[in-house]
C-alpha positions as CSV (number, residue, x, y, z in Angstrom):
1,M,260.9,-3.7,-3.1
2,Q,263.6,-1.0,-3.3
3,S,261.0,1.7,-3.7
4,L,259.3,0.4,-0.6
5,I,262.6,0.6,1.3
6,R,263.2,4.1,-0.1
7,D,259.7,5.2,1.0
8,F,260.2,3.7,4.4
9,T,263.6,5.4,4.8
10,R,262.2,8.8,3.5
11,N,259.3,8.6,6.0
12,E,261.7,7.8,8.9
13,I,263.8,10.8,7.9
14,M,260.8,13.1,7.7
15,E,259.5,11.9,11.1
16,G,262.9,12.5,12.6
17,K,263.0,16.0,11.1
18,M,259.5,16.8,12.3
19,G,260.5,15.5,15.8
20,E,263.4,18.0,15.8
21,E,261.1,20.8,14.7
22,E,258.6,20.0,17.4
23,R,261.4,20.0,20.0
24,E,262.6,23.4,18.8
25,D,259.0,24.7,18.9
26,D,258.7,23.4,22.5
27,D,262.0,25.2,23.4
28,D,260.7,28.4,21.8
29,I,257.4,28.1,23.7
30,E,259.3,27.6,27.0
31,A,261.5,30.6,26.3
32,N,258.5,32.7,25.5
33,H,256.8,31.7,28.7
34,G,259.9,32.7,30.6
35,Q,260.0,36.1,28.9
36,I,256.3,36.6,29.5
37,S,256.7,35.8,33.2
38,R,259.5,38.3,33.5
39,F,257.4,40.9,31.6
40,R,254.4,40.3,33.9
41,G,256.7,40.9,36.9
42,I,257.8,44.3,35.6
43,I,254.3,45.7,35.1
44,P,252.4,46.5,38.3
45,G,249.6,43.9,38.7
46,G,250.8,42.1,35.6
47,N,250.6,38.7,37.1
48,E,246.8,38.8,37.3
49,M,246.2,40.2,33.8
50,E,245.3,38.6,30.6
51,M,247.8,39.2,27.7
52,A,245.7,41.9,25.9
53,K,245.3,43.9,29.2
54,L,248.9,43.4,30.1
55,L,250.1,44.9,26.8
56,E,247.7,47.8,27.2
57,E,248.9,48.5,30.8
58,A,252.5,48.2,29.6
59,A,252.0,51.0,27.1
60,H,250.4,53.2,29.8
61,Y,253.2,52.3,32.2
62,I,255.9,53.3,29.7
63,V,254.2,56.6,29.1
64,S,254.0,57.1,32.9
65,L,257.7,56.3,33.3
66,Q,258.6,58.8,30.5
67,I,256.6,61.6,32.2
68,Q,258.3,60.8,35.5
69,V,261.8,61.0,33.9
70,E,260.9,64.3,32.3
71,A,259.6,65.7,35.6
72,L,262.7,64.6,37.5
73,S,265.0,65.9,34.8
74,C,263.3,69.4,35.0
75,L,263.6,69.2,38.8
76,A,267.3,68.3,38.7
77,Q,268.0,71.1,36.3
78,E,266.3,73.6,38.6
79,L,268.2,72.3,41.7
80,C,271.5,72.4,39.9
81,Q,271.1,76.1,39.0
82,F,271.5,77.1,42.6
């Protein structure tokens, strides 16, 4: 009888822990969805893309931004020399 009570209590504890883990997983998923939504908003046309295409476009977008920064830096240096 005592072993039955112990097993029952152990199962309840495990179910409670699993419930907490599931809630944490749900919170993580919601947080990730929020981050992905913000990320999609940064990339031009990102809201219409699948994740693989979004990541590819993000890489191209970063390179494009780096080139623009370099070009503007060169232009600013030339303008400041006058």
